[in-house]
N, C-alpha and C positions, 0 to 999 in steps of 0.2 A: 340224444343226451346233450344238454347245453353245457359247453365248456367255458369256464371263467377265463381261460387263456385268450379267448377271442376278443374280450373287452379290454385287456391290458395292452398298453402301447409296447411295441417292440423296442428293445434296447438298441438294436442296430438301425432303426429307422432314423431318417434325417428330418429335421424341421422342414415345413413347407417352404419352398422357394429358396432354400439354402443348400448349396452343393458343397459338401465337405471335400469330396473327391476333386471337384473343379478347383477349389482353393489350393489343395495340396499340389495339383498338377501345375497351376499357374505359378505358385511360388518356386516349385522345382525347376520349371523351364526358365523362369526369370533368373534364378541364381546360376543355372548352368550357362545361360547366354552371357551373363556378366563375367563369369570366370573365364570362359573361352575368349571373350573380347579383351579382357585384361591381359591374358596370357599372350595373345597375338600382338597387342600394342606394346607390351613389354619387350617381346622379341624384336619387333621392328625398331623400337627405340634403341635397344642395345646394338643392333646391327648398324644403324645410322651413326651412333656415337663412336663405334669402333672404326668407322671409315672404310674406304675401299683398300684392298690389299694389292691393287694393281701396281702402284708406284713403290711398293715395299720390296719388289723383287730386286735381285742383285744387279741386273743390267739397267735398272732405273735409279741407281743411287745418285747419279749426277743431278737428278731433279731435286734431291733433298734440300740443298741450300736455298732453292727458290721457294720452298714451302715455309710459310710464316710459322713462327714459334708458337703462337697462340691458336693456331688453327684447330688443334685437337680440343683444347678447352672450349673454344667457341662452338665446335660441333657437338660436344657433349652437352653444353648448355642449351643449344637449340633442340637437341633430341629430348632432353629432360622436360623442357618447357612444353614442347608439342605433345609428348607422351602424357604429361600430367593433364593438359587440356583435353586430349582425346578421352582419357580415363574419366574425367569429370563429366564430359558430354554423354558418354556411353552409360555411366552410372545413373545420371539423371533420367535419361530416356528409358532405361530398363526399369527403374523404380516407378516412374509414372505409368508406363504401360502395364506393369505387373499389378500395381495398385488398382488400376481401372478394372482389370479382369477379376481381381479378388473382390472388389465391391459389387461387380455384376453377379458373382457367385454367391454373395451374401444377400442377393435380391434387393439391392439398393439402387435407386434410380440416380444415375450419375449425370444426367443431362443438366439439372440445376447446378450441380457442383462444378461442372465444366464451365458453365456460364459465369459463375462467381469467380472461379480461378482466372478466367480470361479477362474479366474486368479488373481484377486485382493486378494481374500481370501488366495490363496497359497502364494502370496508375503507377506501379513501381517503375516501369520503363520510362514513363514521362518524367518522374521525379529524379531518376538516376541517369539522365542522359549523359552528363559529363563523365560519370564513372564508367559507363558502358563505352563511351568514346575513348577513354584512357586505356581500357582493357583491349579494345580492338586495335588501337594504334600499337600497343605493346606486342600484340600477337604478330602483326605484320612487320614490325621492326625486327623481331626475332627471326621470323621465317625468311625474310628478305636479306638478313644479315647486313643491315645498314650500318651497324657498329656493334662492338662487343667490349667486354671487360679488357682494359688496358689500352684501348684506342684513344687517340687524341682527337676530340671532336670540336667543332665550332658551330654554335647555334646563335640565334639572335640575341641571347642573353649572356652567354658565357663561353669561354674557351678553356678546355681543361681535359683531364684524363677521366675516363669512365671507370668508376670503382665498383659499381654494382648495377644490375639491371633487373627489373621486375616487369610484370605485365601492366603495372600502373605507374611506377616511379622509376626514373633513371637518376642515379646519384653520380655527380661529377665533382672532381676536385679541381678548382681553378688554379692558375699560376700563382696567385697570392696565398694559396692554402685554404681558401674558403670552400666549404662543402655546399654544393647546390643540389637541390632536389627538384628535378624537372618532371612535370606530369607529361606522360607520353602523348596525350591528346593535344597538349599545348605546343609541342615541337613541330612547327610548320615546315621548317627547313633545317637541314643539318649537313655540315661538311665534315668528312672523315679525313683527317690529315694523315692517318696511318695507312690509308689505302691510296694507291696510285703513287705519284712522285711529287710530293709536296715540297715546294721551295720557299723558305721564309722570305718575306719581303725585306728589302734593304732598309736599315734603320735611318731615319732622317738625321742629317748633320745638324749639330748645334751652331749657334751664332759664331762662336769663336773659331770653329773649324772652317766655316764658310769664309770668314774674314781672312784667315790665314791662307786659304787657297786662292783667293782673288786679289790679295794685296801684292804690289810689285816687290821684287826682291830688294832688300836693303844692301848697303855697301858691305856690311859685315857678312851677310849671306853670300854675296859675290866673292869676297875674299876667301871664305871657307870652301866654296865650290872650286876656285882656282887652286887652292892648296890641296884639295882632294885629287885634282887632276894631275 
């Protein structure tokens, strides 16, 4: 007996070339990896921001005066910056890899897509060279702790106090009150007066002071000196 059920498509069957199970697994694994990586980065960032407890013990209290007042704030800033950067990198990598697996499970040829993305990436990178340079310089300035908020720095353009730091821009208030916005990629050399033992240079003497120091004493000055003796 011929059954009509044999000619009806099964409701549970999947379209040819498309794997629903593979899509679900790819999304699940991608989300799980992203959550685990975010949790680990968050824990590491908090651990770095809190600092070491070695010098917080009772018999190391004598070291406390030597520790700079802004060390904790600088450490927290570096930890947050590095943690945010790592989260962004992990998020982008997981999203790209998961998308590739999902497209493969949708039976889509990703080779032409990868080629197009590569060409687009090269074009964007070539057009945004200065922006990338600023971001990379900001990352290394933060990691290497070249300067931080509250430090007095000296660059080729300005001498002033650092008010804020970003991966692209450093904001500095100069001695005359002007606010300078310095692109990190343009800071070729910088001196940190808050680190080390900075000694201000002696101010040059004006003409009147120099004349007074070099002129011979007058009769009135001699009389005053004798009276003082």
